[in-house]
MIDO-483471 format. One line per 8 residues: number of its first residue (from 1); their letters; for each residue y, x, z of C-alpha. Coordinates in steps of 0.05 Angstrom, whole numbers. Layout:
BEGIN
NUM	a	Y:X:Z | ... $
// end
This chain:
BEGIN
1	mvgdterq	-1611:-1452:5045 | -1650:-1512:5081 | -1710:-1534:5037 | -1743:-1503:4970 | -1704:-1510:4898 | -1748:-1497:4842 | -1707:-1471:4784 | -1749:-1487:4703 $
9	drrqgelg	-1711:-1440:4665 | -1707:-1470:4596 | -1680:-1432:4532 | -1707:-1362:4554 | -1676:-1376:4632 | -1601:-1379:4639 | -1542:-1368:4597 | -1488:-1330:4626 $
17	pgqgaskp	-1406:-1346:4602 | -1393:-1318:4528 | -1466:-1332:4521 | -1462:-1399:4481 | -1458:-1442:4548 | -1447:-1447:4617 | -1487:-1418:4672 | -1537:-1460:4712 $
25	arsqqrap	-1526:-1491:4779 | -1545:-1452:4838 | -1558:-1504:4888 | -1553:-1510:4968 | -1591:-1562:5007 | -1565:-1586:5068 | -1585:-1642:5121 | -1533:-1701:5132 $
33	qqaeaegs	-1534:-1679:5203 | -1500:-1610:5174 | -1445:-1642:5125 | -1418:-1689:5188 | -1420:-1619:5233 | -1376:-1586:5180 | -1331:-1644:5169 | -1254:-1652:5180 $
41	plgdslyk	-1235:-1621:5243 | -1216:-1694:5260 | -1287:-1711:5280 | -1315:-1785:5288 | -1241:-1808:5321 | -1206:-1815:5247 | -1259:-1885:5231 | -1316:-1913:5262 $
49	spvkinqi	-1358:-1962:5223 | -1410:-2010:5256 | -1439:-2024:5196 | -1457:-1983:5138 | -1394:-1957:5092 | -1402:-1966:5017 | -1352:-1920:4996 | -1297:-1871:5011 $
57	sldesgeh	-1238:-1853:4968 | -1182:-1797:4963 | -1127:-1789:4927 | -1118:-1721:4890 | -1067:-1701:4951 | -1135:-1711:5002 | -1081:-1738:5046 | -1098:-1808:5033 $
65	mgvcsedg	-1169:-1843:5044 | -1183:-1911:5017 | -1248:-1944:5064 | -1291:-2002:5049 | -1352:-2024:5086 | -1413:-2073:5085 | -1373:-2127:5134 | -1321:-2140:5083 $
73	kvqvfgly	-1265:-2087:5105 | -1222:-2047:5065 | -1174:-1997:5102 | -1129:-1948:5064 | -1100:-1891:5112 | -1063:-1821:5117 | -1100:-1770:5150 | -1041:-1731:5164 $
81	saeefhet	-996:-1786:5174 | -994:-1855:5217 | -984:-1891:5150 | -1056:-1951:5148 | -1070:-2016:5116 | -1128:-2067:5139 | -1162:-2120:5100 | -1220:-2161:5108 $
89	fdcpikiv	-1254:-2197:5056 | -1312:-2251:5069 | -1357:-2214:5024 | -1388:-2146:5024 | -1334:-2095:4986 | -1372:-2040:4946 | -1321:-1999:4918 | -1251:-1982:4930 $
97	avhpqfvr	-1211:-1933:4887 | -1142:-1911:4912 | -1089:-1883:4860 | -1098:-1815:4846 | -1019:-1800:4862 | -1022:-1846:4928 | -979:-1792:4958 | -920:-1806:4923 $
105	shfkqfvt	-876:-1875:4956 | -880:-1913:4881 | -949:-1903:4870 | -977:-1938:4933 | -1041:-1973:4902 | -1112:-1979:4906 | -1165:-2028:4880 | -1222:-2062:4902 $
113	ggkkllly	-1284:-2090:4874 | -1331:-2138:4894 | -1339:-2205:4855 | -1265:-2186:4830 | -1222:-2124:4815 | -1170:-2132:4865 | -1105:-2089:4862 | -1061:-2083:4923 $
121	ergwmnrw	-986:-2057:4908 | -931:-2039:4967 | -874:-2068:4959 | -810:-2095:4983 | -805:-2081:5063 | -886:-2050:5068 | -918:-2112:5052 | -981:-2104:5011 $
129	kpsvlheg	-982:-2150:4950 | -1058:-2169:4920 | -1067:-2180:4844 | -1129:-2196:4798 | -1142:-2148:4744 | -1212:-2184:4724 | -1266:-2231:4747 | -1323:-2265:4725 $
137	egnirnik	-1371:-2221:4703 | -1412:-2213:4766 | -1403:-2153:4817 | -1366:-2093:4800 | -1402:-2031:4821 | -1359:-1978:4802 | -1291:-1958:4794 | -1255:-1896:4768 $
145	wrghliaw	-1180:-1882:4775 | -1151:-1830:4728 | -1076:-1822:4710 | -1054:-1878:4691 | -1122:-1903:4673 | -1171:-1954:4713 | -1242:-1952:4691 | -1297:-2003:4724 $
153	annmgvki	-1374:-2011:4710 | -1400:-2094:4728 | -1467:-2124:4701 | -1433:-2143:4629 | -1406:-2060:4620 | -1349:-2017:4622 | -1274:-2041:4623 | -1214:-1996:4612 $
161	ldmiskqr	-1150:-2013:4632 | -1080:-1986:4624 | -1037:-1990:4682 | -974:-1980:4646 | -974:-2041:4609 | -1032:-2074:4649 | -1070:-2087:4594 | -1151:-2079:4579 $
169	itnvprdd	-1162:-2036:4527 | -1233:-2035:4522 | -1299:-2062:4523 | -1370:-2017:4522 | -1429:-2057:4528 | -1488:-2042:4568 | -1544:-2022:4517 | -1605:-2038:4556 $
177	islrpdmy	-1592:-2107:4588 | -1665:-2103:4612 | -1652:-2056:4675 | -1626:-2085:4736 | -1553:-2063:4743 | -1565:-2065:4823 | -1612:-2014:4816 | -1592:-1978:4762 $
185	pcslcwkd	-1526:-1968:4775 | -1466:-1942:4723 | -1437:-1871:4740 | -1374:-1860:4706 | -1328:-1795:4709 | -1270:-1779:4679 | -1271:-1712:4648 | -1197:-1711:4633 $
193	nltliigw	-1129:-1765:4633 | -1152:-1788:4565 | -1237:-1771:4569 | -1286:-1820:4606 | -1357:-1804:4609 | -1409:-1865:4620 | -1478:-1861:4644 | -1525:-1916:4642 $
201	gnsvkics	-1595:-1919:4643 | -1617:-1873:4607 | -1557:-1877:4557 | -1490:-1828:4553 | -1432:-1841:4522 | -1367:-1799:4518 | -1305:-1840:4505 | -1239:-1812:4483 $
209	vkerhase	-1175:-1855:4499 | -1121:-1847:4427 | -1053:-1877:4409 | -1051:-1931:4370 | -1015:-1927:4300 | -948:-1976:4306 | -967:-2008:4238 | -1037:-2026:4271 $
217	mrdlpnry	-1009:-2051:4335 | -989:-2130:4322 | -1021:-2166:4384 | -1070:-2106:4401 | -1054:-2059:4456 | -1017:-1995:4436 | -1089:-1954:4459 | -1157:-1959:4431 $
225	veivfqfd	-1217:-1933:4461 | -1264:-1881:4404 | -1333:-1867:4422 | -1344:-1790:4400 | -1411:-1765:4424 | -1464:-1817:4445 | -1544:-1802:4456 | -1599:-1821:4508 $
233	tefyvsgl	-1630:-1771:4561 | -1705:-1770:4579 | -1692:-1799:4642 | -1648:-1849:4677 | -1583:-1830:4694 | -1560:-1825:4774 | -1499:-1780:4767 | -1452:-1742:4716 $
241	aplcdqlv	-1397:-1691:4723 | -1362:-1645:4670 | -1377:-1579:4661 | -1327:-1543:4620 | -1351:-1575:4555 | -1419:-1584:4572 | -1454:-1636:4621 | -1476:-1637:4685 $
249	ilsyvkei	-1529:-1699:4686 | -1574:-1723:4750 | -1633:-1753:4730 | -1685:-1803:4760 | -1751:-1783:4738 | -1809:-1829:4741 | -1881:-1787:4722 | -1952:-1803:4715 $
257	sektevec	-1984:-1784:4776 | -2047:-1732:4744 | -2094:-1755:4806 | -2090:-1829:4815 | -2050:-1840:4748 | -2000:-1901:4776 | -1928:-1880:4758 | -1899:-1856:4813 $
265	carprldi	-1819:-1818:4823 | -1807:-1745:4817 | -1762:-1696:4846 | -1693:-1711:4813 | -1666:-1664:4768 | -1601:-1630:4750 | -1597:-1611:4680 | -1527:-1575:4639 $
273	vqplpesc	-1527:-1601:4574 | -1482:-1596:4505 | -1462:-1662:4484 | -1478:-1665:4401 | -1450:-1721:4353 | -1520:-1762:4368 | -1555:-1719:4404 | -1557:-1666:4461 $
281	eeissdal	-1575:-1592:4473 | -1607:-1578:4535 | -1580:-1514:4567 | -1618:-1513:4635 | -1652:-1552:4687 | -1669:-1545:4758 | -1720:-1596:4795 | -1692:-1614:4868 $
289	tvrgfqen	-1735:-1622:4928 | -1707:-1667:4970 | -1732:-1702:5032 | -1766:-1769:5018 | -1753:-1764:4935 | -1829:-1805:4935 | -1788:-1869:4962 | -1720:-1867:4925 $
297	ecrdyhle	-1696:-1900:4873 | -1645:-1887:4820 | -1592:-1922:4855 | -1607:-1870:4922 | -1573:-1822:4881 | -1503:-1792:4863 | -1465:-1739:4841 | -1396:-1722:4855 $
305	ysegeslf	-1363:-1656:4838 | -1288:-1618:4862 | -1260:-1597:4801 | -1219:-1550:4831 | -1272:-1509:4867 | -1333:-1529:4817 | -1376:-1551:4867 | -1431:-1604:4854 $
313	yiisprdv	-1454:-1650:4913 | -1519:-1681:4891 | -1531:-1739:4955 | -1589:-1772:4971 | -1612:-1816:5030 | -1633:-1761:5076 | -1596:-1697:5050 | -1530:-1681:5008 $
321	vvakerdq	-1552:-1614:4956 | -1486:-1568:4946 | -1494:-1545:4872 | -1442:-1478:4857 | -1438:-1452:4787 | -1469:-1389:4781 | -1422:-1326:4775 | -1428:-1264:4744 $
329	ddhidwll	-1461:-1226:4805 | -1507:-1286:4799 | -1524:-1271:4725 | -1529:-1199:4739 | -1583:-1203:4797 | -1619:-1249:4744 | -1620:-1204:4690 | -1633:-1147:4741 $
337	ekkkyeea	-1704:-1188:4767 | -1716:-1191:4684 | -1710:-1111:4674 | -1650:-1129:4621 | -1607:-1067:4644 | -1575:-1062:4588 | -1552:-1133:4580 | -1535:-1133:4658 $
345	lmaaeisq	-1498:-1061:4640 | -1458:-1102:4592 | -1442:-1156:4630 | -1424:-1114:4680 | -1363:-1081:4645 | -1341:-1150:4609 | -1333:-1174:4672 | -1316:-1114:4724 $
353	ktikkhki	-1254:-1146:4751 | -1288:-1205:4773 | -1358:-1183:4794 | -1356:-1171:4885 | -1434:-1155:4886 | -1447:-1097:4832 | -1418:-1038:4821 | -1430:-1012:4747 $
361	ldiglayi	-1448:-943:4767 | -1499:-971:4798 | -1531:-1012:4754 | -1523:-956:4702 | -1563:-909:4742 | -1613:-959:4748 | -1621:-962:4679 | -1631:-895:4676 $
369	nhlvekge	-1675:-887:4713 | -1715:-952:4686 | -1723:-915:4618 | -1747:-845:4647 | -1810:-893:4683 | -1814:-920:4615 | -1817:-856:4569 | -1753:-866:4527 $
377	ydlaarkc	-1726:-796:4550 | -1679:-787:4493 | -1648:-851:4508 | -1642:-851:4577 | -1608:-777:4565 | -1559:-812:4513 | -1541:-868:4563 | -1515:-813:4609 $
385	qkilgknt	-1461:-800:4566 | -1427:-869:4579 | -1459:-881:4649 | -1447:-820:4684 | -1381:-800:4652 | -1340:-743:4684 | -1383:-745:4746 | -1407:-669:4755 $
393	elwefevy	-1441:-682:4814 | -1488:-733:4779 | -1493:-701:4710 | -1518:-647:4750 | -1565:-688:4788 | -1595:-720:4728 | -1605:-652:4698 | -1648:-626:4760 $
401	kfkeigql	-1684:-695:4759 | -1702:-683:4676 | -1720:-613:4689 | -1771:-633:4744 | -1806:-685:4684 | -1797:-625:4631 | -1750:-654:4589 | -1691:-621:4597 $
409	kaisrylp	-1696:-615:4522 | -1683:-692:4509 | -1617:-684:4556 | -1587:-612:4525 | -1553:-652:4463 | -1517:-703:4514 | -1494:-651:4563 | -1415:-645:4567 $
417	rrdpvlkp	-1378:-588:4538 | -1308:-613:4559 | -1275:-647:4615 | -1324:-647:4655 | -1353:-575:4644 | -1419:-568:4694 | -1439:-510:4730 | -1455:-447:4689 $
425	liyemvlh	-1532:-448:4717 | -1542:-512:4681 | -1527:-496:4623 | -1561:-419:4627 | -1633:-465:4650 | -1625:-510:4591 | -1615:-444:4551 | -1682:-407:4576 $
433	eflesdye	-1720:-468:4569 | -1710:-463:4495 | -1709:-393:4495 | -1780:-399:4520 | -1806:-444:4468 | -1757:-466:4414 | -1720:-412:4385 | -1685:-452:4325 $
441	gfatlike	-1665:-508:4385 | -1638:-447:4421 | -1587:-425:4365 | -1576:-489:4348 | -1551:-498:4421 | -1513:-430:4413 | -1474:-446:4355 | -1452:-517:4387 $
449	wpgdlynn	-1431:-494:4459 | -1378:-463:4468 | -1392:-388:4496 | -1346:-407:4568 | -1400:-450:4586 | -1456:-399:4608 | -1459:-327:4627 | -1454:-294:4566 $
457	tiivqavv	-1483:-233:4592 | -1539:-268:4625 | -1564:-298:4557 | -1550:-244:4514 | -1598:-200:4556 | -1648:-259:4556 | -1651:-246:4476 | -1657:-175:4477 $
465	dhlkkdpq	-1720:-182:4516 | -1747:-227:4465 | -1723:-181:4409 | -1770:-129:4439 | -1831:-174:4428 | -1804:-203:4357 | -1755:-145:4335 | -1756:-177:4260 $
473	nrtllqtl	-1741:-250:4289 | -1681:-270:4241 | -1668:-337:4284 | -1661:-289:4351 | -1626:-233:4311 | -1572:-280:4282 | -1561:-314:4344 | -1544:-254:4384 $
481	aelytydq	-1498:-236:4330 | -1462:-295:4351 | -1471:-278:4423 | -1440:-215:4408 | -1385:-245:4370 | -1369:-293:4431 | -1368:-232:4475 | -1320:-195:4428 $
489	rygralei	-1368:-142:4413 | -1351:-146:4334 | -1382:-79:4313 | -1449:-107:4340 | -1447:-167:4315 | -1431:-140:4246 | -1483:-90:4237 | -1533:-145:4253 $
497	yltlrhkd	-1498:-189:4202 | -1508:-135:4142 | -1578:-126:4160 | -1591:-187:4159 | -1544:-200:4095 | -1517:-266:4130 | -1465:-306:4096 | -1423:-303:4154 $
505	vfqlihkh	-1406:-235:4153 | -1346:-248:4111 | -1325:-303:4152 | -1327:-251:4222 | -1294:-198:4178 | -1235:-241:4168 | -1232:-277:4222 | -1228:-216:4269 $
513	nlfssird	-1194:-160:4226 | -1252:-120:4218 | -1237:-87:4157 | -1229:-17:4191 | -1302:-12:4211 | -1322:-39:4142 | -1301:32:4105 | -1364:60:4103 $
521	kivllmdf	-1396:-8:4090 | -1376:-30:4024 | -1436:-22:3980 | -1480:-56:4027 | -1422:-112:4026 | -1427:-112:3949 | -1499:-110:3945 | -1496:-173:3989 $
529	dsekavdm	-1447:-217:3948 | -1411:-179:3898 | -1362:-232:3889 | -1346:-244:3951 | -1338:-177:3974 | -1285:-157:3908 | -1248:-216:3927 | -1245:-200:4004 $
537	lldnedki	-1225:-121:3981 | -1168:-146:3929 | -1138:-189:3971 | -1136:-146:4033 | -1117:-82:4001 | -1055:-69:4055 | -1120:-52:4096 | -1171:-22:4049 $
545	sidrvvee	-1138:22:3995 | -1164:5:3924 | -1171:84:3923 | -1223:89:3981 | -1259:22:3950 | -1272:74:3886 | -1283:131:3909 | -1336:92:3962 $
553	lenrpelq	-1371:57:3899 | -1370:130:3863 | -1440:133:3854 | -1447:59:3829 | -1404:42:3768 | -1431:-27:3756 | -1401:-44:3820 | -1342:-3:3807 $
561	hvlfkrdh	-1339:-54:3741 | -1354:-111:3777 | -1284:-91:3827 | -1238:-80:3764 | -1269:-147:3725 | -1241:-188:3780 | -1166:-164:3758 | -1167:-106:3721 $
569	hkgqryhe	-1083:-90:3732 | -1107:-75:3803 | -1125:-9:3783 | -1084:20:3735 | -1099:83:3739 | -1169:84:3726 | -1163:31:3652 | -1188:91:3634 $
577	kqislyae	-1254:93:3673 | -1254:17:3654 | -1258:35:3586 | -1325:68:3600 | -1353:16:3649 | -1334:-48:3597 | -1372:-5:3543 | -1432:2:3584 $
585	ydrpnllp	-1432:-61:3625 | -1392:-119:3588 | -1386:-107:3511 | -1358:-174:3501 | -1297:-165:3549 | -1279:-94:3522 | -1238:-122:3468 | -1196:-165:3508 $
593	flrdsthc	-1181:-113:3549 | -1158:-63:3502 | -1110:-114:3475 | -1083:-131:3543 | -1074:-62:3574 | -1020:-24:3571 | -1036:35:3604 | -1096:48:3564 $
601	plekalei	-1113:123:3531 | -1116:96:3456 | -1143:173:3439 | -1198:162:3485 | -1213:86:3472 | -1220:107:3402 | -1259:167:3417 | -1308:127:3456 $
609	cqqrnfve	-1326:57:3407 | -1328:117:3348 | -1384:143:3389 | -1416:79:3405 | -1397:46:3337 | -1352:-20:3371 | -1327:-27:3294 | -1290:-86:3316 $
617	etvyllsr	-1253:-53:3379 | -1242:17:3329 | -1206:-33:3272 | -1169:-53:3332 | -1153:9:3361 | -1132:47:3292 | -1092:-11:3276 | -1050:-2:3344 $
625	mgnsrsal	-1051:72:3329 | -1013:50:3258 | -1067:74:3219 | -1074:7:3187 | -1101:29:3119 | -1166:56:3155 | -1173:2:3192 | -1172:-43:3128 $
633	kmimeelq	-1220:3:3100 | -1268:2:3157 | -1266:-74:3146 | -1285:-71:3084 | -1334:-19:3085 | -1362:-29:3148 | -1360:-108:3166 | -1351:-125:3086 $
641	dvdkaief	-1324:-195:3115 | -1265:-212:3062 | -1241:-264:3107 | -1224:-211:3165 | -1206:-170:3118 | -1152:-217:3100 | -1139:-230:3160 | -1122:-163:3179 $
649	akeqddge	-1067:-163:3116 | -1034:-226:3136 | -1029:-204:3210 | -997:-129:3190 | -958:-166:3141 | -955:-106:3095 | -955:-98:3009 | -986:-34:3005 $
657	lwedlily	-1046:-68:3052 | -1055:-122:2996 | -1054:-72:2946 | -1110:-35:2982 | -1142:-93:2995 | -1134:-117:2925 | -1163:-48:2888 | -1222:-47:2929 $
665	sidkppfi	-1241:-129:2914 | -1224:-123:2847 | -1306:-104:2816 | -1326:-134:2876 | -1342:-215:2850 | -1349:-249:2919 | -1285:-214:2941 | -1248:-239:2888 $
673	tgllnnig	-1263:-304:2905 | -1239:-293:2974 | -1169:-259:2949 | -1162:-326:2898 | -1175:-379:2957 | -1129:-344:3014 | -1074:-294:2971 | -1029:-353:2941 $
681	thvdpill	-987:-357:2997 | -978:-289:3008 | -977:-241:2942 | -965:-269:2882 | -1033:-288:2842 | -1013:-260:2778 | -1028:-195:2799 | -1096:-206:2820 $
689	ihrikegm	-1120:-238:2763 | -1087:-186:2711 | -1129:-140:2742 | -1196:-179:2730 | -1237:-148:2686 | -1248:-186:2619 | -1329:-221:2627 | -1327:-216:2692 $
697	eipnlrds	-1373:-272:2731 | -1336:-296:2788 | -1364:-347:2830 | -1322:-418:2835 | -1274:-383:2800 | -1249:-456:2768 | -1250:-484:2840 | -1201:-422:2862 $
705	lvkilqdy	-1151:-422:2807 | -1149:-499:2820 | -1129:-485:2892 | -1081:-435:2873 | -1045:-488:2829 | -1046:-539:2892 | -1013:-484:2935 | -964:-472:2888 $
713	nlqillre	-942:-545:2871 | -944:-558:2945 | -894:-498:2956 | -848:-528:2902 | -863:-598:2938 | -837:-570:3002 | -784:-523:2974 | -757:-598:2941 $
721	gckkilva	-767:-637:3005 | -728:-584:3047 | -672:-586:2993 | -664:-656:3007 | -661:-652:3074 | -605:-602:3077 | -567:-640:3022 | -562:-704:3066 $
729	dslsllkk	-562:-668:3135 | -496:-629:3105 | -466:-694:3069 | -477:-728:3136 | -434:-675:3181 | -385:-672:3128 | -368:-734:3132 | -378:-746:3203 $
737	mhrtqmkg	-321:-682:3207 | -277:-726:3152 | -281:-789:3193 | -259:-744:3268 | -203:-706:3225 | -176:-772:3202 | -164:-799:3273 | -100:-798:3301 $
745	vlvdeeni	-77:-747:3360 | -40:-775:3424 | 21:-723:3428 | 67:-745:3498 | 117:-714:3550 | 48:-682:3591 | 26:-633:3524 | 47:-569:3513 $
753	cesclspi	60:-515:3463 | 5:-469:3468 | 55:-405:3446 | 118:-422:3484 | 79:-462:3542 | 134:-513:3541 | 134:-588:3532 | 112:-601:3464 $
761	lpsdasks	167:-662:3459 | 236:-636:3475 | 275:-693:3532 | 319:-707:3492 | 297:-748:3437 | 354:-754:3401 | 349:-679:3385 | 299:-666:3317 $
769	fsvvvfhc	245:-630:3324 | 171:-608:3293 | 110:-599:3319 | 44:-577:3289 | -21:-609:3317 | -88:-575:3289 | -155:-608:3294 | -175:-570:3345 $
777	rhmfhrec	-126:-604:3390 | -86:-551:3405 | -17:-556:3387 | 42:-514:3372 | 128:-518:3357 | 141:-497:3282 | 180:-439:3303 | 127:-422:3354 $
785	lpvsntvs	81:-409:3296 | 73:-342:3262 | 93:-338:3186 | 25:-330:3141 | 16:-276:3103 | -38:-315:3051 | -10:-342:2985 | -49:-413:3015 $
793	svqfcnic	-20:-464:3049 | -70:-474:3094 | -55:-458:3168 | -111:-440:3218 | -101:-445:3292 | -81:-378:3321 | -124:-388:3388 | -185:-421:3360 $
801	sakhrgpg	-184:-369:3299 | -185:-308:3350 | -246:-336:3393 | -287:-336:3327 | -290:-416:3342 | -274:-429:3275 | -211:-440:3241 | -181:-509:3249 $
809	savlemkk	-130:-536:3192 | -75:-575:3209 | -79:-642:3213 | -5:-665:3225 | 58:-646:3222 | 114:-681:3262 | 181:-681:3249 | 247:-709:3273 $
// end
């Protein structure tokens, strides 16, 4: 790139796509001679003019060109055809514009600007017909044609003409009339077919052409223009171009010299701005160094752009600068230069299909190196997972690099364990690093890493060597047990777990079916966790029998009781033993056990309970053995609990027991009170009242007698209520039966006699017949019914009577 370009990054430098703005232009500068050398392959034979060429205009296809010059000549010709038009005016022609679709035969039109705006159209016989579109407002200095709309600027302002209706639809006056229009010319640019951008002086307007509603037309054009954005700039506008939803503005800059304090021309600026309704937001700004900028004026700069290629051409009297929108590669270069590696990596991942210069992996490796240099080892190791992916060579390279700087621990958590798998040496190297300095970290890795990542034998030997120095280290012992498990040496692992009393011992036994190895270790397991041990032993009786477990626990009766308590039905053979165990270790549950057990020897149980003076249990056993009177006597004498005695008598429901209870209580007033309060519904209270000695004081006697009377009244009421319900139900059922029996019964040819099985009705209707139909719907011929031996005239169905379903009396006798 010839010359220098100073970029003044603002708002934190450049903004790439997806960051809220387009990127700043990348400027490229070349001399006019270079532009000519790189021009059309037709060279200078295409067109030569002895004077200055003022304007060149191309159609959209790039196949036709219009040229106007200072000597008043206008020429339109085809670049690849012999088509040509010449016209000479008596004044210099400053501007020319060909129809964007000039290549098409019915759009052979172009306009010129001088004192007048002239339209030339090719008509019949290929003749060109001129017509005046506008005049009388000074020289026309700029024309832009897009679609069916022509915009031009003269000394008064900007006009837009609709070529379809041949009507002028707007006039946008210039704001600052103090500026000479020849020194500060108007810049026009179509963003699309309906949006015009106007820059004049330090003012920018964005105008939108819209359709007028039919009700508003009257004598007005069918289109109108609305200014949607308008703002002022800091400097004078020399050129405009659209960039997505933003604007590229070429500005003419004047500044005060620090040395002479005189206003002078500064380098032109290329700005990218975001239009707002009444202002703009500057996205980026570049100051361009062009030759002779100190002598240039605002009119000496022009900005043109190639819409399809996103190229912007900054034209000055001595230089042409080509500005190109920065691509993602440029953005990534800038981020890497600023050491923003994470953003660069993210940008590369988003645009991986479009970037050509950079590779995601290279950026990622640079990011990892940057983090390592900064000392952020953990973050660098974490990024390895995403950046290195499944590349085993890069993984191993990075691991060795972390080893060199003494940071193997940092990368250990992020090493791949499946797809890919690194060489065993890598994992062993990391494990040895932890084993030398961090037993807890070493144990964590052994738990997290699958055992096939490394040589298990080597690691086991290393742990054994360390245990020689510290044989009681629980962390190393537990880790060694896990290594033995990976190596399928379950016996050794089990010994270590039992020694450590580790909770995983039960999981190890279940998972690897080690029941044969624990036959002589049952006491150890019970001492460690009796609940889990009992659950495991009882759930696996097919592997270790209850008899074997009881034998192992012979000297530990308290553990035997824990075993039986889980489910005493499991050891039916040992119910006699369980009586002593419950009596010794679990008295509250002895009585529920006696109630639930059907294999318990009652005599033995009674002996144990009497020896230990367990009254409640002895009472239960006596009653269960049939000795209810002894049980009741023990309740009255030992417990002296009248309520319990009464409850016991109710359960047995034995009159002799009630008699014994009354005899025992007759000289004990509190007992009499209890009997009076509870005996009413089981024994006639008169029997008790007659036996009370005259003059005996009985607590709460009045209340007890009142309760007896209330209970009696309640019984009478209940009986009367039940009687009423019974009578009502009987009456209801009787009425229902009567209604049912009063209904008729259909008898037709399909019915048969239940005795002779012939049709119930004769085939000849003229013959006489006699039929009997019962309420149960059974039918008989009169002659088929047996003769009744009873005196009663009521007959019953033989079939229902035989089945004990209840007799059905005859409801209908048909005769003819």
